[in-house]
N, C-alpha and C positions, 0 to 999 in steps of 0.2 A: 610355771616352774614350781616344783615342790620345794618347800622350805628345806634348806640344808642340802639340797640336791644339785647336781651339775647336769641333770638331764631335763630336757624340755618335755613336759607331760601336758597334753591338751586337756580340756574340760571333760572329754570323753574317756580320759585315762587310757591312752594308748601310747606306745613308744614309737618314735620315728626311726627310720632306717639309720640315721646318723647316731641316734642313741645306742642302737644295737651295735653299730660299728665301734663306738667308743667302748662299750661293754666288752666286746670281743677283743679289742686292743688291750684293755686292762687285764683280761683273763688270759692274754697271750694265745688267743685262738686265731688261726688263719682260716677264715670262712670264705668259701667261694661265693660269687654273687647269688647263686641259687640257694645256698645254705643261709646266706644273709637274709634273703627274702622269707624263707621258711621260719627262721628264728625270730624275725621281726613280727610275723603273724602270731607265732606261738607265744612269745613273751607279751605281746599286746593282749592276747586272750587271758593270760595269767593276771596281768595288771587289772584288766577289766573285771575279772572274777573277784579280786581283792577289793576293788571299788564297790562291787555289789555287797560284799561282806560288811563294808563300813556303813551300810545303810541299816544294819540290824541294831535293835535296841539292846545294848549290853549293860544298861544301867544297873541291873540287879544281878549281874553275873560276877561271881568272885574270880579275881585274877588267879591264874595258875601257871606253873612252870612247865607242866607236862599234861598231855591229854589223858593219860591214864595214871591212876594212883601208883606211886612208886614206893617201894619199901626195900629194905636191905635183904637181898637174897643170898648173900655170902655167909658161909659158916664162920664162926668165930675162929680166929687164928689160934692154933694150939701147936706147941712144940712136940715133935714126934721123930722117931728115928728115920733116917734117910739112907740112901746108898752110901757105902763107905767109899773112900776116894779111889781105891783100886778098881772097884766095880764100875764106878762112874767113868773112869778113864780107860777102861780095857779096850774099847773099840776106837779110840782116838788114833788118827794116823800119825800124829806127832805129839809127844807129851814129855814131861819131865816127872819128877817125883811128886809134884804138887798140882800141876795144871796142864791144860791143853796148850800146845805151842802153835802159834800162827805167825805168818809173815808180818813183819813190821809195816805199819801203814804210814806212820808219821816219822819214821826214822828210829834209830836206836837211842 
């Protein structure tokens, strides 16, 4: 069993059918027996691949949050003129002098 986990994982790092049943229950998925078999095989392959990755020497690899370098691509916020209220509301099916009118959702 993996530390801090509720799933039984064998030394070959595969998931049991019962593990996948529990995962599907937690994810609120209703899997058919055939889907359960397929998902068990596929998830076991993913776990085995991750196990392979754990064999790599990462001693000199600097930790990172993203695989690609991230930088701010957004323009600086600047105040500028926008639509006037009448222009913004002109196609609204229901409106008053200031805003769109919509049915009450939580009551009045």
